C-alpha positions as CSV (number, residue, x, y, z in Angstrom):
1,M,0.0,0.1,0.2
2,A,1.3,3.1,-1.2
3,S,1.9,6.0,1.2
4,N,0.4,9.5,1.0
5,S,3.2,11.3,3.1
6,T,5.5,13.2,1.6
7,C,8.8,14.4,3.0
8,E,9.6,18.2,3.2
9,P,12.4,19.0,1.2
10,P,15.6,20.7,3.2
11,M,15.9,24.3,3.3
12,K,18.5,25.4,0.9
13,A,21.2,27.8,1.9
14,T,20.2,31.0,-0.2
15,S,17.6,32.7,-2.1
16,E,17.7,34.0,-6.0
17,G,16.6,37.3,-4.5
18,V,12.6,38.8,-4.3
19,F,12.8,40.1,-7.8
20,Q,13.2,36.4,-9.1
21,G,10.3,35.6,-6.8
22,N,11.6,34.0,-4.1
23,N,11.0,34.7,-0.6
24,P,13.6,35.3,1.5
25,L,12.2,34.0,4.4
26,D,12.2,30.5,2.8
27,Y,15.7,30.1,2.6
28,A,18.3,29.1,5.7
29,L,20.6,31.9,5.6
30,P,18.3,34.9,5.6
31,L,16.2,33.3,8.0
32,V,18.9,33.2,10.1
33,I,20.3,36.7,10.0
34,V,16.5,37.6,10.8
35,Q,15.8,35.4,13.6
36,I,19.7,36.6,14.9
37,C,18.7,40.1,14.4
38,L,15.7,39.4,16.4
39,V,17.1,38.1,19.1
40,L,19.7,40.7,19.4
41,V,17.2,43.5,19.6
42,L,14.6,41.8,22.2
43,T,17.3,40.7,24.8
44,R,19.5,44.4,24.6
45,V,16.1,46.2,25.3
46,L,15.2,43.9,28.0
47,A,18.3,44.4,29.7
48,Y,18.4,47.9,29.6
49,L,14.3,48.2,31.0
50,L,15.9,45.7,33.5
51,K,19.1,47.8,34.0
52,P,17.5,50.0,36.9
53,L,16.6,46.7,39.1
54,R,20.1,45.6,39.0
55,Q,19.4,42.2,36.8
56,P,22.1,40.6,35.3
57,R,21.8,40.2,31.4
58,V,21.2,36.5,31.6
59,I,17.7,37.5,33.2
60,A,16.8,39.2,29.5
61,E,18.2,36.5,27.7
62,I,15.7,34.1,29.1
63,I,12.5,36.8,29.4
64,G,13.3,37.1,25.5
65,G,13.7,33.2,24.8
66,V,10.5,32.8,26.4
67,L,8.8,35.3,24.7
68,L,9.8,34.3,21.3
69,G,8.8,31.2,21.9
70,P,5.7,29.5,22.0
71,S,4.6,31.2,25.7
72,A,4.0,34.8,24.1
73,L,4.5,35.9,20.4
74,G,4.4,31.9,19.5
75,R,0.8,32.0,20.0
76,N,0.6,33.6,16.6
77,T,1.2,30.6,14.4
78,N,1.2,32.8,11.6
79,Y,4.2,34.3,13.1
80,L,5.6,31.1,14.2
81,H,5.3,29.3,10.9
82,T,7.3,32.4,9.2
83,I,10.2,33.3,11.6
84,F,10.5,29.5,13.3
85,P,9.1,27.7,11.2
86,K,10.0,23.5,11.8
87,K,12.6,23.4,9.1
88,S,15.0,25.9,10.2
89,L,14.9,24.5,14.0
90,P,18.1,22.6,13.3
91,V,20.0,25.0,11.8
92,L,19.3,27.4,14.7
93,D,20.0,24.9,17.3
94,T,23.3,24.1,15.4
95,L,24.5,27.6,16.0
96,A,23.0,27.9,19.2
97,N,25.1,25.0,20.0
98,L,28.3,26.0,18.4
99,G,28.1,29.2,20.5
100,L,27.5,27.2,23.7
101,L,30.6,24.8,22.4
102,F,33.0,27.8,22.6
103,F,31.9,29.9,25.1
104,L,31.5,26.9,28.2
105,F,35.3,26.8,26.2
106,L,35.6,30.7,27.7
107,V,34.0,29.3,31.0
108,G,36.5,26.9,31.3
109,L,39.1,29.5,31.0
110,E,38.0,31.4,33.7
111,L,37.8,28.7,36.1
112,D,41.4,28.6,38.0
113,L,42.1,25.6,39.5
114,A,44.5,27.1,41.4
115,S,42.6,28.9,43.7
116,L,39.9,26.2,43.4
117,R,42.3,24.0,45.1
118,R,43.0,26.7,47.9
119,T,39.7,26.9,49.0
120,G,39.6,27.2,52.8
121,K,37.6,24.2,55.0
122,K,34.9,27.3,55.4
123,A,33.9,28.1,51.9
124,L,34.2,24.0,51.1
125,S,31.5,23.3,53.9
126,I,29.2,25.7,52.8
127,A,29.7,24.8,49.2
128,V,29.2,21.0,50.1
129,A,25.5,21.8,52.5
130,G,24.5,24.3,49.4
131,I,24.8,21.0,46.9
132,S,23.5,18.3,49.3
133,L,20.2,19.7,50.9
134,P,19.1,21.2,47.3
135,F,20.0,17.8,45.9
136,I,17.8,15.8,48.7
137,L,14.8,17.7,48.0
138,G,15.5,17.8,44.2
139,I,14.7,13.9,44.6
140,C,11.8,13.9,47.2
141,V,10.1,16.4,44.7
142,S,11.1,14.4,41.6
143,F,8.5,11.7,42.9
144,I,6.1,13.7,43.5
145,L,6.6,15.2,39.6
146,R,6.5,11.2,38.7
147,H,3.3,10.8,40.2
148,T,1.3,13.7,38.6
149,I,2.8,15.9,35.8
150,S,6.0,13.7,34.7
151,K,4.5,10.1,34.8
152,G,6.4,7.0,32.7
153,V,10.0,9.1,32.7
154,S,12.6,6.8,33.4
155,Q,13.4,7.2,37.2
156,G,17.2,7.3,37.2
157,P,17.8,9.9,35.2
158,F,15.2,12.0,36.1
159,I,16.5,11.8,40.2
160,V,19.5,12.7,38.9
161,F,18.1,15.5,36.7
162,M,15.9,17.0,39.6
163,G,19.1,16.7,42.1
164,V,21.4,18.9,39.8
165,A,18.4,21.3,38.8
166,M,18.3,22.2,42.2
167,S,21.4,22.3,43.7
168,I,23.6,24.5,40.5
169,T,24.5,27.7,41.9
170,A,26.0,30.1,38.2
171,F,29.3,30.9,39.0
172,P,29.6,33.4,36.3
173,V,26.5,35.4,37.2
174,L,26.6,35.4,40.8
175,A,30.2,37.1,40.1
176,R,28.3,39.7,38.2
177,I,25.6,40.3,41.3
178,L,28.7,40.5,43.6
179,A,30.4,43.0,41.7
180,E,27.4,44.9,41.0
181,L,25.9,45.3,44.6
182,K,30.3,45.9,45.5
183,L,30.3,43.2,47.5
184,L,33.4,41.2,45.8
185,T,36.2,42.1,48.1
186,T,33.8,41.7,51.2
187,D,34.1,38.6,53.3
188,V,30.9,37.9,52.4
189,G,31.7,38.1,48.6
190,K,34.7,35.7,49.1
191,M,33.1,33.2,51.0
192,A,30.5,33.4,47.9
193,M,32.9,33.5,44.9
194,S,34.6,30.1,46.6
195,A,31.5,27.8,47.5
196,A,30.4,29.2,44.1
197,A,33.4,27.9,42.3
198,V,33.2,24.6,44.0
199,N,29.9,24.6,43.2
200,D,30.1,24.9,39.9
201,V,33.0,21.7,39.5
202,A,30.4,19.7,41.6
203,A,27.8,20.3,39.1
204,W,29.4,19.7,36.1
205,V,30.6,16.3,37.5
206,L,26.6,15.3,38.5
207,L,25.6,16.5,34.9
208,A,28.4,14.2,33.3
209,L,27.0,11.2,35.4
210,A,23.2,12.2,34.9
211,V,23.9,12.2,31.1
212,A,25.6,9.0,31.4
213,L,22.9,7.6,32.9
214,S,20.0,8.7,30.3
215,G,21.2,7.2,27.2
216,S,18.9,5.3,25.3
217,G,20.7,1.9,25.6
218,R,18.8,-0.5,27.5
219,S,21.8,-2.0,29.4
220,P,22.8,-0.5,32.5
221,F,26.4,-1.3,31.2
222,V,26.1,1.6,28.1
223,A,26.0,4.3,31.1
224,L,29.2,2.6,32.9
225,W,30.9,2.7,29.7
226,V,30.3,6.1,29.0
227,F,30.8,7.1,32.0
228,L,34.6,5.3,32.4
229,C,35.2,6.8,28.5
230,G,34.4,10.1,29.9
231,S,36.6,9.9,32.7
232,A,39.8,8.7,30.7
233,F,39.3,11.6,28.5
234,I,39.4,13.9,31.0
235,F,42.3,11.5,32.5
236,L,44.3,11.7,29.1
237,C,43.5,15.5,28.6
238,S,44.7,16.4,32.0
239,F,48.5,15.0,31.0
240,A,48.7,16.0,27.2
241,I,46.9,19.3,27.1
242,P,48.6,21.6,29.8
243,P,52.5,21.0,28.7
244,I,51.1,21.6,24.7
245,F,50.0,25.2,25.7
246,K,52.3,26.0,28.0
247,W,54.8,25.7,25.0
248,M,52.4,27.7,22.9
249,S,52.3,30.3,25.9
250,Q,56.1,30.6,26.4
251,R,55.8,31.5,22.6
252,C,54.0,34.5,22.9
253,P,55.5,37.1,24.6
254,E,54.2,39.9,26.6
255,G,52.8,42.9,24.5
256,E,52.8,41.2,20.9
257,P,50.0,39.8,19.0
258,V,49.6,36.0,19.7
259,D,50.3,33.8,16.5
260,E,47.1,32.8,14.6
261,V,48.6,29.5,14.2
262,Y,48.2,29.0,17.9
263,V,44.8,30.4,17.8
264,C,43.5,28.2,15.0
265,A,45.0,25.4,16.7
266,T,43.5,25.9,20.1
267,L,39.7,26.0,18.2
268,G,40.3,23.6,16.1
269,V,41.1,21.2,19.6
270,V,38.2,22.7,21.1
271,L,35.7,21.1,18.4
272,A,38.0,18.0,18.3
273,A,37.4,17.3,21.9
274,G,33.9,18.0,21.6
275,F,33.3,15.6,19.0
276,V,35.1,13.3,21.2
277,T,33.0,13.9,24.1
278,D,30.0,13.8,21.8
279,A,30.8,10.5,20.6
280,I,31.2,9.0,24.0
281,G,27.9,9.6,24.4
282,I,28.3,12.5,27.4
283,H,28.3,16.0,25.4
284,A,30.1,18.4,23.1
285,L,29.9,21.1,25.4
286,F,32.0,18.6,28.1
287,G,34.7,18.4,25.8
288,A,35.2,22.2,25.2
289,F,34.7,22.9,29.1
290,V,37.3,20.4,29.6
291,I,39.6,22.0,27.3
292,G,39.1,25.3,28.7
293,V,39.9,24.3,32.1
294,L,43.3,22.6,31.4
295,I,44.8,25.8,29.2
296,P,47.6,27.7,31.6
297,K,45.9,31.0,32.7
298,E,49.4,32.3,33.3
299,G,51.1,34.7,30.4
300,P,48.9,36.7,27.8
301,F,47.7,33.2,26.0
302,A,44.7,32.7,27.6
303,G,43.5,36.3,28.0
304,A,44.3,36.5,23.8
305,L,42.0,33.4,23.7
306,V,39.1,35.5,25.3
307,E,39.6,38.6,23.5
308,K,39.8,36.9,20.0
309,V,36.2,34.8,21.1
310,E,34.4,36.2,23.8
311,D,32.4,39.3,21.3
312,L,31.7,36.8,18.8
313,V,30.2,34.2,20.6
314,S,28.7,35.8,23.9
315,G,27.3,38.5,21.5
316,L,26.1,36.9,18.8
317,F,25.7,32.9,18.9
318,L,25.2,33.0,22.6
319,P,21.4,34.7,23.2
320,L,20.2,31.9,19.9
321,Y,20.6,29.1,23.0
322,F,18.3,31.0,25.0
323,V,15.6,31.3,21.7
324,S,16.7,27.6,21.5
325,S,15.7,26.8,24.9
326,G,12.6,29.0,24.8
327,L,10.9,27.9,21.8
328,K,10.9,24.8,23.8
329,T,9.0,26.3,26.8
330,N,5.4,26.7,26.7
331,V,4.1,28.0,30.3
332,A,0.4,27.7,28.8
333,S,1.7,23.7,29.4
334,I,1.2,24.8,32.9
335,R,-2.3,24.6,33.4
336,G,-4.2,23.6,36.5
337,V,-4.4,24.6,40.0
338,Q,-2.4,21.3,40.3
339,S,0.3,22.4,37.9
340,W,0.9,25.9,39.8
341,C,0.7,24.4,43.1
342,L,3.7,22.0,41.8
343,L,5.4,25.0,40.5
344,G,5.1,26.8,43.6
345,L,6.4,23.6,45.4
346,V,9.8,23.2,43.3
347,I,10.9,27.0,43.6
348,F,9.9,26.8,47.6
349,A,12.2,23.6,47.6
350,A,15.2,25.3,45.6
351,C,15.1,28.1,47.7
352,F,14.5,26.5,50.8
353,G,17.0,24.0,50.2
354,K,19.4,26.8,49.1
355,I,19.1,29.0,51.6
356,V,18.6,26.6,55.0
357,G,21.4,24.4,53.8
358,T,23.3,27.1,53.5
359,V,22.7,29.3,56.3
360,G,23.0,26.3,58.7
361,V,26.2,25.4,57.7
362,S,27.3,28.8,57.7
363,L,26.1,29.9,61.8
364,W,27.9,26.5,62.5
365,C,31.1,28.0,61.1
366,K,30.5,30.9,63.3
367,V,29.4,33.2,60.5
368,P,27.1,36.1,61.7
369,F,23.2,35.3,60.9
370,S,23.2,38.5,58.5
371,E,25.8,37.6,56.7
372,A,24.8,33.5,56.3
373,L,21.7,34.7,55.0
374,A,23.1,37.0,52.4
375,L,25.6,33.3,51.4
376,G,22.2,31.7,51.2
377,L,20.0,33.9,49.1
378,L,23.6,34.7,47.0
379,M,24.0,30.7,46.5
380,N,20.4,30.6,44.8
381,T,21.6,32.3,41.8
382,K,20.9,30.4,38.5
383,G,21.7,30.8,34.9
384,L,23.5,29.4,31.5
385,V,24.4,26.1,33.4
386,E,20.9,25.7,34.5
387,L,19.3,26.3,31.1
388,I,22.1,23.6,29.9
389,V,21.0,21.2,32.0
390,L,17.1,21.5,31.4
391,N,17.9,21.3,28.2
392,I,19.7,18.4,28.1
393,G,17.1,16.2,30.0
394,K,14.1,18.0,27.2
395,D,16.3,16.4,24.4
396,R,17.0,13.1,26.0
397,G,13.1,12.5,27.0
398,V,13.9,13.1,30.2
399,L,11.8,16.0,31.1
400,N,8.5,16.7,29.2
401,D,6.8,20.4,28.1
402,Q,5.0,20.5,31.3
403,T,7.7,19.6,33.9
404,F,10.6,21.7,31.5
405,A,8.6,24.7,31.7
406,I,8.3,24.3,35.6
407,L,12.1,24.2,36.2
408,V,12.9,27.1,33.7
409,L,10.2,29.1,35.6
410,M,11.9,28.3,38.6
411,A,15.7,29.2,37.6
412,L,14.0,33.0,36.1
413,V,12.5,33.8,39.4
414,T,15.6,32.5,41.9
415,T,17.7,34.8,39.8
416,F,15.4,37.5,39.5
417,I,15.2,37.8,43.4
418,T,18.4,37.0,44.5
419,T,20.2,40.9,43.8
420,P,16.7,42.7,45.7
421,S,16.9,40.1,48.4
422,V,20.4,40.9,48.9
423,I,19.8,44.6,49.2
424,A,16.7,43.9,51.5
425,V,18.3,41.5,54.3
426,Y,22.3,42.8,53.9
427,K,23.8,46.2,54.6
428,P,27.3,46.2,54.7
429,A,28.5,47.1,58.1
430,K,29.8,51.1,57.1
431,R,33.4,51.9,58.1
432,P,33.2,54.1,61.3
433,A,34.5,57.7,60.8
434,K,38.5,57.7,61.3
435,S,38.7,60.4,64.1
436,D,42.6,60.3,63.4
437,Y,41.8,61.2,59.9
438,K,43.3,64.8,59.7
439,N,45.4,65.2,56.7
440,R,42.9,65.8,53.9
441,T,44.5,68.5,52.7
442,I,48.7,69.3,51.5
443,Y,48.2,72.7,52.5
444,R,49.3,73.2,56.6
445,K,50.1,76.4,58.3
446,G,54.1,77.3,57.2
447,F,54.0,75.0,54.3
448,S,54.8,72.2,56.9
449,T,55.9,68.7,55.5
450,G,55.0,65.2,56.9
451,Q,53.2,61.6,56.0
452,F,51.7,62.1,52.8
453,R,49.6,59.5,50.8
454,M,48.6,59.8,47.9
455,F,45.8,58.2,45.7
456,F,46.0,57.5,42.2
457,T,43.8,56.1,39.7
458,F,44.6,55.0,36.4
459,H,42.7,52.7,33.5
460,G,45.5,51.3,31.8
461,I,49.4,51.5,31.1
462,R,48.9,54.3,28.4
463,N,49.6,57.0,31.5
464,L,51.7,54.8,33.8
465,P,55.4,56.6,32.5
466,T,54.3,60.1,33.5
467,M,52.4,58.7,37.3
468,I,55.6,57.1,37.8
469,N,57.5,60.7,37.3
470,L,54.4,62.3,39.4
471,I,55.0,60.1,41.9
472,E,59.4,60.6,42.0
473,V,58.9,64.5,42.4
474,S,56.1,64.2,45.2
475,R,58.6,61.9,47.0
476,G,60.4,65.4,48.5
477,T,64.0,65.3,50.0
478,G,64.1,61.5,49.7
479,K,65.4,61.3,53.6
480,K,62.8,59.6,54.7
481,E,59.8,57.6,53.6
482,T,57.2,60.0,54.0
483,L,55.5,59.3,50.8
484,T,52.6,56.4,50.6
485,V,51.1,55.9,47.0
486,H,47.5,53.7,46.7
487,A,47.8,53.0,42.9
488,M,43.8,51.9,42.2
489,H,43.7,50.0,38.7
490,L,39.9,51.2,37.7
491,M,38.4,48.2,35.6
492,E,34.7,48.5,34.3
493,L,32.4,45.3,35.0
494,S,30.8,44.4,31.8
495,E,28.3,41.7,30.7
496,R,31.5,40.1,28.5
497,S,32.4,36.5,29.7
498,S,36.0,38.2,30.4
499,A,34.9,40.1,33.5
500,I,35.2,37.2,35.2
501,L,38.5,36.8,34.7
502,M,38.9,40.1,36.3
503,V,37.0,39.4,39.1
504,H,39.4,36.7,40.1
505,K,41.9,38.9,40.0
506,A,40.2,40.9,42.5
507,R,39.8,38.2,45.1
508,R,44.0,38.0,45.0
509,N,44.5,39.9,48.0
510,G,42.8,42.9,46.3
511,S,45.9,43.3,43.8
512,P,45.4,42.0,40.4
513,F,48.2,43.5,38.7
514,W,50.6,42.5,41.9
515,K,51.6,38.5,41.9
516,K,53.8,37.3,44.6
517,D,54.7,34.3,42.7
518,P,57.8,35.3,40.6
519,H,57.1,32.6,38.1
520,A,53.5,33.9,37.5
521,G,54.1,35.8,35.1
522,S,54.0,39.7,34.8
523,D,53.1,42.6,32.5
524,Q,54.3,46.0,32.5
525,I,52.6,47.4,35.3
526,V,53.8,44.9,37.6
527,V,57.8,45.5,36.2
528,A,57.0,49.5,36.2
529,F,55.7,49.4,39.9
530,E,58.4,46.8,41.5
531,A,61.1,48.6,39.8
532,F,60.4,52.1,40.6
533,Q,59.4,50.6,44.8
534,Q,63.1,49.2,44.7
535,L,64.6,52.2,43.4
536,S,63.2,54.5,45.3
537,K,62.0,54.9,49.4
538,V,58.3,55.1,48.6
539,S,55.6,52.4,49.3
540,I,53.1,52.1,46.2
541,R,50.4,49.3,47.6
542,P,47.8,48.5,44.6
543,T,43.9,48.2,44.8
544,T,41.4,47.6,42.4
545,A,38.3,48.6,41.2
546,I,35.2,46.5,39.6
547,S,32.2,48.1,38.8
548,A,29.7,50.0,36.2
549,V,31.2,53.2,35.1
550,S,28.4,54.4,36.6
551,S,29.4,54.0,40.4
552,M,33.1,54.0,39.9
553,H,33.5,57.2,41.9
554,E,32.0,55.5,45.3
555,D,34.5,52.7,44.9
556,I,37.2,55.6,44.4
557,C,36.1,57.8,47.2
558,Q,35.1,55.2,49.5
559,E,39.1,53.8,49.4
560,A,40.4,56.9,49.7
561,E,38.5,57.4,53.0
562,T,40.0,53.8,54.2
563,K,43.6,54.9,53.4
564,K,43.1,58.1,54.7
565,A,44.4,59.7,51.5
566,T,45.5,63.3,51.4
567,M,45.2,63.6,47.8
568,I,43.2,61.5,44.8
569,I,44.9,61.8,41.6
570,L,42.6,61.2,38.7
571,L,43.2,61.1,34.5
572,F,41.5,63.9,32.7
573,H,39.1,61.9,30.5
574,K,40.9,63.3,27.0
575,H,44.1,61.6,25.8
576,L,47.7,63.5,23.9
577,R,47.2,62.7,20.3
578,L,50.2,62.3,17.8
579,D,49.8,65.7,16.1
580,G,49.3,67.7,19.8
581,H,46.0,67.7,20.7
582,L,43.5,65.8,23.0
583,E,41.0,63.6,22.0
584,T,38.7,61.9,24.2
585,T,39.2,58.7,25.7
586,R,35.6,57.8,27.0
587,A,33.2,60.2,27.9
588,E,32.0,58.6,31.3
589,Y,35.5,59.1,32.9
590,R,34.2,62.8,32.4
591,H,31.4,61.6,35.1
592,V,33.5,59.8,37.1
593,N,35.8,62.6,37.5
594,R,33.1,65.1,38.5
595,K,31.3,62.8,41.1
596,V,34.5,62.5,42.7
597,L,35.5,66.1,43.0
598,E,32.1,66.6,44.4
599,H,31.7,63.9,46.8
600,A,35.6,63.3,47.9
601,P,36.9,63.0,51.1
602,C,40.3,64.9,50.6
603,S,41.6,67.3,47.9
604,V,41.3,66.0,44.5
605,S,43.2,66.9,41.5
606,I,42.6,65.8,37.6
607,L,46.3,65.5,35.5
608,V,46.0,66.4,32.0
609,D,48.8,64.3,30.6
610,R,51.0,65.5,28.0
611,G,54.0,63.0,28.7
612,F,55.6,64.6,32.3
613,G,59.0,63.5,32.4
614,G,59.3,61.6,28.8
615,S,57.9,57.9,28.4
616,S,59.9,56.5,30.5
617,H,60.8,56.6,34.6
618,V,63.3,59.1,35.2
619,S,65.8,58.4,38.0
620,A,66.0,60.7,41.0
621,S,69.8,61.8,40.0
622,N,68.8,62.5,36.1
623,V,65.3,64.9,37.3
624,D,65.4,68.2,36.1
625,S,62.0,69.8,35.4
626,L,60.5,73.0,35.6
627,V,57.2,73.7,37.4
628,T,55.5,76.5,37.5
629,V,52.6,77.6,40.1
630,F,49.9,79.9,38.3
631,F,48.5,81.7,41.6
632,F,45.1,83.7,41.1
633,G,43.9,83.2,45.1
634,G,41.4,81.1,46.9
635,H,41.6,77.9,48.8
636,D,42.1,76.0,45.5
637,D,45.3,77.6,44.5
638,H,46.7,77.5,47.9
639,E,46.2,73.9,47.9
640,A,48.5,74.0,44.3
641,L,50.8,75.9,45.5
642,A,51.4,73.6,48.8
643,Y,51.3,70.5,46.1
644,G,54.2,72.8,44.1
645,T,55.9,73.7,47.8
646,R,56.1,69.8,48.0
647,I,57.3,69.1,44.6
648,A,60.2,71.6,45.3
649,E,61.8,70.2,47.9
650,H,62.9,67.2,45.2
651,P,66.8,68.0,44.4
652,G,65.8,67.9,40.3
653,I,62.9,70.3,40.5
654,N,63.0,74.0,39.7
655,L,59.4,75.8,40.8
656,V,58.5,79.3,39.5
657,V,55.4,80.2,41.3
658,V,53.5,83.1,39.2
659,R,51.1,85.5,41.2
660,F,48.7,87.5,39.3
661,L,47.4,90.7,40.9
662,L,44.7,93.0,39.6
663,D,45.4,96.9,39.1
664,Y,42.6,97.8,40.9
665,Q,42.9,101.9,39.9
666,V,42.3,100.5,36.4
667,A,39.5,98.1,37.9
668,N,37.6,101.2,39.6
669,S,38.2,103.0,36.5
670,G,36.0,100.9,34.4
671,S,38.2,98.6,32.3
672,V,37.3,95.6,34.3
673,S,33.2,94.9,34.2
674,V,33.5,92.7,37.4
675,E,32.4,93.9,40.7
676,I,35.3,94.6,43.1
677,D,35.8,91.7,45.9
678,R,38.8,92.1,47.6
679,E,41.1,89.0,47.2
680,P,40.8,87.0,50.7
681,P,43.3,88.7,52.9
682,N,44.9,85.3,54.2
683,D,46.7,85.1,50.2
684,D,49.1,87.4,51.1
685,D,49.9,85.7,54.5
686,V,50.3,82.3,52.2
687,I,52.3,83.8,49.4
688,A,54.5,85.1,53.1
689,E,54.7,81.6,53.9
690,F,55.7,80.7,50.8
691,K,58.9,82.5,50.8
692,E,60.0,82.1,54.0
693,K,60.3,78.4,53.2
694,L,61.5,77.9,49.6
695,L,63.2,81.6,48.3
696,K,66.3,80.4,50.5
697,N,67.0,78.3,47.6
698,T,68.2,79.8,44.2
699,R,66.2,76.9,42.1
700,N,63.4,78.1,43.2
701,K,61.8,82.0,41.6
702,Y,58.5,84.1,42.6
703,F,57.3,86.2,40.5
704,E,54.2,88.8,40.4
705,R,52.2,90.4,37.5
706,V,49.9,93.0,37.7
707,V,47.3,93.3,34.9
708,K,44.9,95.5,33.5
709,N,42.3,93.1,32.6
710,G,42.1,88.9,31.8
711,T,43.5,89.3,28.3
712,E,46.6,90.7,30.0
713,A,46.6,87.8,32.2
714,I,46.4,85.5,29.5
715,G,49.4,86.6,27.8
716,W,51.5,86.5,30.9
717,M,50.1,82.7,31.0
718,R,51.4,81.7,27.6
719,E,55.0,83.5,28.6
720,H,55.0,81.6,31.7
721,S,53.8,77.9,30.5
722,R,57.1,76.9,28.7
723,C,57.6,74.6,31.3
724,N,57.3,70.5,32.1
725,L,54.1,71.1,34.5
726,I,51.6,73.8,35.4
727,L,49.6,73.5,38.6
728,V,46.7,75.7,38.9
729,G,43.1,75.9,41.2
730,R,40.1,74.5,39.8
731,M,37.7,77.7,41.5
732,P,40.6,80.7,41.6
733,E,38.6,83.1,43.8
734,G,39.1,86.9,43.1
735,D,37.6,89.4,40.3
736,L,40.3,88.4,38.1
737,A,39.8,84.8,37.8
738,A,35.7,86.0,37.2
739,S,36.6,88.2,34.3
740,L,38.4,84.9,33.1
741,R,35.3,82.5,33.4
742,Q,33.7,82.2,30.1
743,R,31.9,79.7,27.9
744,T,34.1,76.6,28.8
745,E,33.9,72.6,27.6
746,C,35.0,71.2,30.5
747,P,33.4,73.6,33.4
748,E,34.8,71.1,36.0
749,M,38.3,72.3,34.9
750,G,37.9,75.6,36.3
751,P,38.6,79.1,34.2
752,I,42.4,78.7,33.9
753,G,42.3,74.7,33.7
754,N,40.0,75.1,30.8
755,L,42.3,77.8,29.1
756,L,45.6,75.3,29.8
757,I,43.8,72.6,27.8
758,S,42.0,74.6,25.1
759,S,43.2,73.6,21.1
760,E,44.0,77.7,21.1
761,F,46.6,77.7,24.0
762,H,49.1,75.8,22.6
763,I,51.2,74.2,25.1
764,T,53.7,71.3,25.8
765,A,53.2,71.0,29.8
766,S,51.4,68.7,31.7
767,V,48.7,70.2,34.0
768,L,47.7,69.4,37.0
769,V,44.3,71.5,38.4
770,V,43.6,70.9,42.3
771,Q,40.6,71.4,44.3
772,Q,41.4,72.0,47.9
773,Y,39.1,69.6,50.5
774,H,36.1,71.2,52.2
775,P,33.3,69.2,53.9
776,Q,30.6,71.9,51.7
777,L,31.8,73.3,48.4
778,S,30.7,76.8,47.1
779,M,27.4,77.0,45.5
780,H,29.6,78.4,42.4
781,S,32.0,74.8,42.8
782,L,29.1,72.8,42.8
783,A,27.3,74.4,39.8
784,S,30.4,73.9,37.7
785,L,30.5,70.1,38.3
786,R,26.6,69.6,37.9
787,E,26.2,72.1,34.7
788,D,26.9,71.9,31.2
789,G,29.5,74.7,30.1
790,A,26.2,77.1,28.6
791,D,24.2,76.4,31.9
792,T,26.8,77.1,34.2
793,D,27.6,80.4,32.2
794,Q,24.1,81.5,32.8
795,Y,24.9,80.7,36.1
796,E,27.8,83.4,36.3
797,S,25.8,85.9,34.6
798,N,23.5,85.8,37.2
């Protein structure tokens, strides 16, 4: 009897175009392009909408996948059959799994086995409790589900899959939540990260066991063979892979591009390992993950691999996996009171197991209750690994549609509530106000010198030479160690997977670029700081801030207060181009500088780097620099002069102080169209103190320039700007300074600072704009920080 069924022809790759009568959506390549674009737009929009709630991007990607599937938009059959027809799903799934393969390779690269071995007993106990109790509750729930909505499924694999799904903690998602909440360097953050890393490894072992048990083979020996072959694969790789990649890493010098042959060879090995584990019957993902774990993390090779792969994989292909998962999730399959009660039971069991298990052991380890509760909530975070477990279970027939939808919603809810729950229950203890924090400014009566704590911030190696040369000249006479430098490496937390590498680094004694192991490899920052510290009597203490740019100023101000800094030195948000003009590095850094100026616990200065001291460190005996201070009057100018006085103690510095005075006879005759407001009376006292202290040395000079107006003052500034470094106050006071205020591009730099950075004012000197600490800034100073140039001008005219 002939069959009436006909096989649907496979999709061709490309169409001949709409003018040839072809519908592009009937062909694989145009259709997958539309699918990718739709996924990217929806997930990015959702991520933007959820950002105020401080949710990780994985939440937006899971929700986006569910919305594109049969739960929401997929209810429209025309849409579903046009955008996600069944014949296109193999192509979509293949791309999604290929992206996932390389993403898990990156996850393996992020997992540091060496730090895992150093996990303390407390974190290990918390991790074991956080896995065991949820796993047991997952087994209990599996019996209930098998007698209600999951009848007929294989008992052994189902029990293991439910236990694994309940007990997983998403390490990458947890790391981003901790960084977002600024808990990374707290005791809670360190404990959670250590426990989550152990949990991550245990989850992969349990998942391998679950996959081995879920095979369709009738004989139990099949599962045993799969498990043994998988173990043999890991054993062989652990001996063969590290030496090969260590050899590659040694042939990739620091600061030079990694050879393309090594990158291609590595990606080829990842694919081959995926093929082997798929042939064994585990999953191709395991092979990629194992290779990533075993690649040595020292040297530039691992970082170069992440750089080459991560943006394409995590930005383009990985969201397809969430859509692939969402297309299998049908929330409408959860019908009736019984199903919704089972959803509540699963969520309760997952939360109860994680929180109670973690809190119980934490209290036993004498962790305070608030910290123990926060740990329990943090360990309840789910993510991508959870979806991988569920999708493998769905593909293997262990989970039916309804159970799959319930577990996806469980993962979504538990992750969504993590951030607000932790914020609600855990408030990190505020550091008590330091009553002995007295030296918040450089200026002291009589220009007396003492212990000086500088707090440098930097984003990379671009400004490293200038920073070290400025430290060199700031250390005074060098006869005794009076200068302590805290160098904070500002690193932006992003959704890129390599952000987790930064998190790992931040946990190493709070100093990501300061490695204790001499054989661990080094970079230019390490070499520069170590060499300078050995050659000078300066103590350099590195720290790190890993946070979003919008909250980076909080890290700077808090750490500066903790270290009792005297002055914070920020980098200007523009850098010097080859043609001598300043170009914006990142506009967001300007926002950081403004916020620090407004909220700083001590004096602040912004450094405009034009290569002070050259492109390398100048030794103390070779320093020969001319430093100029422009003094108009006011507290900020006092601070600039005080810093200049300290620099002048260095034997290689020649200091020139130029005081600008307004000819009041001319001003009274109407030449200067500003109100007369005599300069603060203590300006004369400050200048007298300076003369008494420094003019005994013939290397230092003092000039007074009496000018009729601002234009004449600018002329004299041009005359005295042929030097290496210029120090100015951010908001000088007095009539002359007021006459120089005009429409400025960067109001936070003040009137004199803006003149010195303008393209019309051709100078080659670096500029340091100084603001003296005051508990409450003046109204005009605040206005310059909060408004744009045009608004500030309006304020000034008023």
